Structure formats: structure tokens, C-alpha cells
C-alpha positions as CSV (number, residue, x, y, z in Angstrom):
1,M,0.0,0.0,0.0
2,R,1.3,3.4,-0.9
3,E,0.8,6.3,1.5
4,K,0.8,10.0,0.6
5,F,3.7,12.0,1.8
6,F,1.5,15.1,2.1
7,E,-2.0,14.5,3.3
8,N,-3.5,17.6,1.7
9,K,-2.6,20.6,-0.4
10,N,-2.5,23.0,2.5
11,S,0.6,21.3,3.9
12,I,2.4,21.8,0.7
13,I,1.4,25.4,0.5
14,V,2.6,26.0,4.1
15,L,5.9,24.2,3.4
16,V,6.6,26.3,0.2
17,S,5.5,29.5,1.9
18,A,7.9,28.9,4.9
19,C,10.7,28.1,2.5
20,L,10.1,31.3,0.7
21,V,10.1,33.3,3.9
22,V,13.4,31.8,5.0
23,L,14.9,32.2,1.5
24,V,14.1,35.9,1.4
25,A,15.1,36.7,5.0
26,M,18.3,34.6,5.0
27,G,19.3,35.7,1.5
28,I,19.3,39.3,2.4
29,R,21.0,38.8,5.7
30,Q,23.7,36.6,4.4
31,T,24.7,38.9,1.5
32,W,25.5,42.0,3.6
33,G,29.2,41.0,3.7
34,L,29.4,41.1,-0.1
35,F,28.7,44.8,0.0
36,Y,31.1,45.7,2.8
37,Q,33.7,47.2,0.4
38,F,31.0,49.5,-1.1
39,F,29.9,50.6,2.4
40,E,33.6,51.3,3.3
41,N,34.5,53.2,0.2
42,D,31.3,55.1,-0.6
43,L,29.9,55.7,2.9
44,G,33.1,55.7,5.0
45,I,31.9,52.9,7.3
46,N,34.7,51.0,9.0
47,R,34.6,47.3,10.0
48,T,33.7,48.1,13.6
49,Q,30.6,50.1,12.6
50,F,29.6,47.4,10.1
51,G,30.0,44.6,12.6
52,L,28.0,46.6,15.2
53,T,25.2,47.1,12.7
54,I,25.1,43.3,11.9
55,G,25.3,42.5,15.6
56,I,22.4,44.8,16.5
57,Q,20.4,43.2,13.7
58,M,21.1,39.7,15.1
59,L,20.2,40.8,18.6
60,F,16.8,42.2,17.4
61,W,16.2,39.2,15.3
62,G,16.7,36.9,18.4
63,I,14.6,39.1,20.6
64,T,11.7,39.6,18.2
65,A,11.4,35.9,17.1
66,P,9.5,34.8,20.2
67,L,7.4,37.9,20.1
68,F,6.3,37.3,16.5
69,G,5.6,33.7,17.5
70,M,3.2,34.9,20.1
71,I,1.7,37.3,17.6
72,A,1.3,34.5,15.1
73,D,-0.5,32.4,17.7
74,K,-2.8,35.2,18.6
75,Y,-3.6,36.9,15.3
76,G,-2.6,34.3,12.7
77,S,0.6,33.6,10.8
78,N,-0.4,35.6,7.8
79,R,-0.7,38.8,9.7
80,A,2.5,38.1,11.7
81,A,4.5,37.4,8.6
82,F,3.2,40.5,6.8
83,V,4.1,42.7,9.8
84,A,7.5,41.1,10.0
85,F,8.2,41.7,6.3
86,L,7.2,45.3,6.7
87,L,9.5,45.8,9.6
88,Y,12.3,43.9,7.8
89,I,12.0,46.2,4.8
90,I,12.0,49.3,7.0
91,G,15.0,48.0,8.9
92,T,16.9,47.2,5.7
93,Y,16.1,50.6,4.3
94,I,17.4,52.3,7.5
95,V,20.7,50.4,7.4
């Protein structure tokens, strides 16, 4: 007897959506180092300032992850992900 790996289409949609969220968030976060030379040359930012900026980003990411988990439990994951993306876009623009 052959069993289905995914029992319904909703589980596939959730899996693909979660993968896309991680892809976008981690892709942006992991590529900051590639642009360091441009930050240094064009903006005059040294390694210490750049490292501090990335460190503050990691700190806020760690602090807000449980908070957004609570928001997702209370209001739904769609709203929590939307608010998180908006804040992520604003934070990236500020940096």
C-alpha cells in the first residue's frame, strides 16, 4: 500500500511559503558581507561600525522571534509574517 507523503494541499502550501520566507530573510541577511567594500568606500563605514550594525540586527532578530511567534499564535501567521516583512523592509532601508 502506498501512503501519501503530504496528506493535503494545505501542507504543501505551508511548506513552500515557509521556505520562501526563510529564503528571502536569510538571503538578504547573508549577503551583507558582499557589499562591505562599497559601504567602506562610498559611505566611510569601517569594520567596527559594520560589525556593530550586523550585531544589532542579530540581537533584534533573536529578541523579536518569540514575540512574533506569540503574535502568530494570537492573530494568525499571515498577519505576523506580513508585519515582520514590513519591519524587515524598513530596517533594511534604515541600514
